[in-house]
N, C-alpha and C positions, 0 to 999 in steps of 0.2 A: 256886768254887760255879755252877751253874747257873745266868740266866734266870730262869727257872720254880723256881727254889726260891728266890732271892730275890725273887721276888714274893713268892711265897705267905706268906715271911715275914714281909715287910710287909706285906700284909696285917690281918696282928694287930696293925698300931701302933692307939694311937686315937688318935680325930681329937678337935677339937673338940664340945662339945654344943651352946655360946653362940656362935657366931661373933661376933665382932665389925669388924660393916658396914663402921665409919672405919679398921679396919687391913685390911680388905679379907683377908680371914682366909678361905681357901681353902684345904682341902686337896689338895695336890699328890698322885695318885691316885696306890696302888701302880704300875699297871703301869707309867706315865711315869716316873713315880720309878724304877723298877726299870731298866730300857731306859736311862734317863739315865746311872746310876752304875756301870753294864753296859760304855755305848760309852767311857765316862771312865777307867773301868779297864781293858777289855781293848785300845780302840785307841789310849789316848794316856799308858797307866801312871799314870795322874795322883793314885791314890788309897793304893798300898799300903804302907807305911812312909811316908806324908808326913803332914804338920800340914796339914786341909784342916777350913776355917771355912763355915761354916752360915749367911746372913745373911738375918735375918727367918725363923728355921728352925721358927718353926709349935712344932706337936706335935715334929717331928722327923725325921719319914722319913727326909730326907737322910741328916743328920749320922748318923744309924741306919745303914741302906744302908751309906754309905759305911763305918762304924765293922767291921758285918760282913764287907766285901772288903779289910778288914786294915789300915785308916788307922791311921796312930800315934800319930794325936789329932785328934779333934775337937773344934771349937769352936762351939758352937753359939749366936748372938746373936737376941734381941729384946727388942722393950720391953714385951710383954706379962708380964704375973708368973705369969696364969691360964695361957696356954700353956705357959711353962715347968713348971709344977705339972705337966700333963701329959706333958709330957716327960718332968722327971726320972721319974715313975713306968714310962713307958711303959722308958727306960734300964732301970729295977731289974726290972722285968718280964725284960727277954733277956738282962739281970745282962752290960752290958757295961761295965768297966772304961776306955776308950780315949775317952770322952765327958768333955766341961766343957761349963759354960751358963753365962753371961753377959746381967745381965740391962744394957741402954742401946737410947738408940735413935741404932742407927746414921746415922743422916743429920745427925745436930749432932754428931759425933766432932771434935774438933781435926786436921785437916790431917794433923799429923802421926805422930796418936796409931796406932800399930799397925803402923805403916808397913814392908811386905816382912815379915810376919811370920809369914806362912800360905805355904807351897807354893802348896796349891789352892783359893779358892772355886767352892763347888757353892752356887744359891739360884734362889729362883722367886721373882722380889721380886714389891711389889704390882705390876698393871700402872697403876696411876695414870691410875683410872676418877674419876668426880665427882668428891670430895674432893681425889683425890690427884696432880692433874697433876701429872707430870714427877717423879712418886714413884719409880718401875724406872730414870729414870737416875741419881735420888743414890746409890741402891745401887751404882747399876753401877760409878759415883767412887767409894765406897769400900771398894768388893771392889777394883777396878782399881792405888788404894794400898796394899792390904793382902795385895792377893798378891805372890810373887816368880814365880811358873811360869804360874798360869794361871786363869782363870775362865771357872765355863761357867754360863749364865741361863738362861732361859725369858723370852722376849719375843713380843708382840703382834708377827703376823706383819706390821700393817699398821704397825708403825713402822723397819721392817725401814729403810725409807732415807734415815731422822732418826739412825740408828743408829750406821751406814756412816760418817753424816759426822763423826758423835761420835768414831766409831774413827779415824779416821780425821787428824780434827783433833789428838785425845791419843795420836794414836802407835802403836795399839796393833795387830793383826794380828786380823783379824774370820773366822772363817769358821760360816757357816749348816750345820752337822752334820747336821741333820736338822726337817723341818717335820712338825710334828705337830696332830694334832685333840685341841684341850682339850676333856674333858666338864668342864663348871660343871653341879655339883649344886647342886638348887634349896637355897639355905641359909638364906635371909633372907622375910621375909614376904611381900615385895614379888616376889620370884617368881614366875612365873607359869608357867612350865613347869619339868616335870620337872627338867629339864638343861639346858644351851645347849654346842654345840659352836662353841669359841674357836681359829680358826688362829693357831697359835704355832712360834716358829722355836728351838729348840735350839741358843744363841751360842755354840762355843769363844774367847775373846782372846787371843792371846796372848802376853805380858810379854817372855818373852829371844830 
């Protein structure tokens, strides 16, 4: 599947009608999701026939894209029932059979739960703003425990040094695959601008 076709399909994925601020629910834009998935698939071969987990999956754009690119199985994990409801209806709409959804709090899973149970984790975790400081690192820790091969994640460029330190501490190889401008649409009442550009790193963590 060509990148353009993937992006245009992902534009049909329904997103939050009433996003929850506390959960930092911002949809991953189809353009960014498509570029991430296309790179993971074509450059690293980490999607096709693999078991792929999507932590904090929201309405499911990353899982749905991975399923379209031939993942053996996609597992979407989210704490929010409403998000998973939208995800479910998206899965039905696209008639995908290789996706399962799990409702749980990724950050409070027991340490050995789902240990090395998937090949690849792909995620756009909460960036840990306002109420959720450090949330992105809790997601990353869970992802690294769960994955056998690699973890792909989006993080604010401003936190790169901190993440590099942690990756070294955890003995994980980290590569910044791309620097992206993440256009965050105005989703909440307190947002004054239509959208804000945030500098974001698309990072690959290799485990083998």
